[in-house]
N, C-alpha and C positions, 0 to 999 in steps of 0.2 A: 663537758666534765660529768654532768648528770647521766648522759648517755653511756659513758664508760662504766659508771656505777651500775646502771640497769643491765648492761650487757654482761658484766661480771656475775651479777646475781642470777641472770637467766642461764648462763653457762654452767654455773655451779648447781643450779636446780636440775639440770639434765642428768648429771652424774654426781650427786652430793657425796656419796660414799667414796667415790674415787678421789675427789679433791680433799675431803677430810682425811682420807687415808694417807695422802701425800703429806699433809700437815702433820699427822701423827708420826709418820716415818721420820720427818725432819726433827720433830720434837724428841723422839727416842735417840736419834743420832746425836743431837745436841746435848742431851742428858749424859750420854756416855762420854762425850768430849769434855764436858764441864768437870767430870770426875778426875780428869788428868791433873797431875800436880803442877804447882808453880804457875797457875793461871794460864797454862798453855792451852787448855781446853777451851776457855772462853775466847782466846784469840783465834783458835781454829774455827769456832762457830761463826765468828764475824767473817773470817776469810772465805768460808764456803757459802755465804749468803748469796753472792751473784749466781752461783750454780743453782741454788734453790729457786731464785727468781726465774731463771731460764727453764727449770724443770716445770714450773707452773705454766709458763708461756707455751711450752711444747704440749702440755696436757690440755690447755684450752684449745690449741689448734687441732688436737686429736678429736676433741668433743665436736668441734665445728665441722669436721669431716666425717662424722659418724662412727668414729673408732672408740673402743673402750680404753679407759685410763688404766694403766698398770703402774705398779710402784717403780718399775725400771725406767720410766720416763724421767724420773728425777735425775738420773745420771746419764741420760741419752746424749747430752751435749758433750760428754767426755768420751764417748765411744767412737770407734772407727779409726782408721789410720790417719784420716785428715782432720780429726777432732782438734780444736784449738786448746789443748790441755795447758800448754805453756802460757798462752795468753790469759786463760782463766786463772792460772796460778799467779801471774803478775797482777791481774786485776784484784784478786783476793788480797794479795800483799799490800797493794796501794790502799784498798778499802780499810784494812786493819790499821795502817799507819794513820790515815786520816781520822778514823774513828777514835783512836787513842789520843790524837791531838785535840779532837773536839772535847773528849771527856776531861782532858787536862785544862783546857780553856774554861769549860763550864765550872770546874772546881775553883779556878782562880776568880771568876766573876761571880760565882754563886755564894751561898752562905758558908760560914766557917765549917770546914770539914770535921773538926773535932766535935762541935756541937751537933752536927748532922749525924755523925756516927753514934753519939750518945743516944740520940732519939731513936735511931734504928735498932739499937741493942736493948733499950729499956722499954720501948712501947710494944705491948703485946697485941692490942686490938688493931685490926687492919684499918677500920674506919678512922680511928684516932690518928693513926700513922699518916694516912693520906690527907687527913684534914689539918695536919700541922702546917703552919705557914712556912717554916723553913724547908720542909719536904716539898711543898708545892712550888716554892721559889726555885729549888734545885731542879725539879722536873721541868719547869718552864724554861730555864736556861738550857738544859740539855735538849729539849724539844726544839727550841728556837735555833740552836746551832746544828742539830742533826738533820732537820727537814731540808734546808737548802743543799746540803751535801748529798743527801739521798737522791734528790732530784737530779743532781749532776750525774750520778751513777745509774739513774733509772733505766735508760735505754741501752746502756753499754753492753750487757751480756748478749742481747739480740744482735747488736751491730757487730760484735766479735764473731758470733756464730753464723749469722745469715749474710752479713755484708763483708765478712772476712777482713775486717779492719783491725789494725794494731791497736793496742790499748790507748795510746795518746790520742789518736784520731777518733776512736770510739768515744772517749770521754769528752772531747771537744764537740763533736756533733751531738752528743747527748745533751750537753749543757746548752748548746744553741737551740735545739729542738724544745727543750724545757722552757727556755726564756721566751721563745716565740709563741708558746702556748701557755704562758704562765696563768692567764685568766682561767683557762679550762682546768688547769691543775688545781688552782685555788677552789674552784667550784667542786671539783672532784673530791678534794680533801674535806670540804664542808659537807658534802653529801654523805660521805662515810661517817663523819662525826655526828651528823644528825641521826643516822640510823643507829649508831652506838647509844646515843641519848635515849632514843625511843625504846631500845631493848632494855636499857637500865630502868626506865620508868615502868615498863611492863613487868620487869622482875620485882620491882618494889610492890606493884599492884598484886602480883601473884603471891608474894610473901604476906600481904595483908589479907588475902582471901583464904589461902591455905595455911593453917597453923603449923604445918610440918616444914621446917626450914630446909630439910634435906632435899625435898622435891623441888623447891624453888631454886636452890643452889645448883642442882643437877640440870634443870632447865636453862639456867643462865650459862652454865658451862657449855652445854650443847649448842645454844644459840651463838655464843662467842666463837666457838670453833668453826661453825658454819659461816659466820660473818667473816672471820679471818680467811677462810678458804675462798670465799667469794671475792674478797679483796685481791688476793693473789691471782685468782682467775681473771680478774679485770686487767692485769698488767699487759696482757697480750694486746688488748684493744687500744690501750694508750700508745703502744709502740707503733702498731699498724696505722692508726689514725694520724700520728705525727709524721711518719716517714713515707706512707703510701696513701695520701689523702684521695688519690684518684680511684682507689679501690673501695669497695664496701668494707666497713670495719669487721664484718662477719666472715670475710674471705680469709683463707689461710695464707 
């Protein structure tokens, strides 16, 4: 698990602007989608997430083979006459349905929705908002329900594109691979969490040293974007190591 973290960071370090550019591209597309009426945009953003994961895996493979990352790699899995566009559409639809179900269950199990909405609308300070016990409880419920489902979908885009599997089989094999390597994935998650905490502490220290908050905030944003890009760059290594352990994790 820690090796996957390290490999993602090293891959992102080779072409940081390329990986951050992919993240920025997805962010721009997501913002445009969210602007659509009747929450259709939010549903579409969730539905295209598997394509985004696959785009980062293809980008990492390019880096390992000495190629430059271009923005077109984000949609490479949908190009060509043999591209599994239908399978990706089905996978996106399944992911949307499961995500909506998770959010509904979290709402049932979590704090009172009316009280939570009141806190969201009346609290102006971000620190006070995230420090509120009801908000923290809601976040914990959503995280506890989302992580297991995300792990089931983790390898599915790669299995659809590279192994030519239908969605049901891809989901099954992805779930089995995750379960067999659950210890590695737990270490992987803790590794990224530890790095996030270190960055947060460094940001606090920077704010204490530099009286200008704008500089510290900009540094935190840049570090967060790079960290997110490195995380998505590491997805490739988790897939290769789980399904092709006889190969070196750095091989395409």
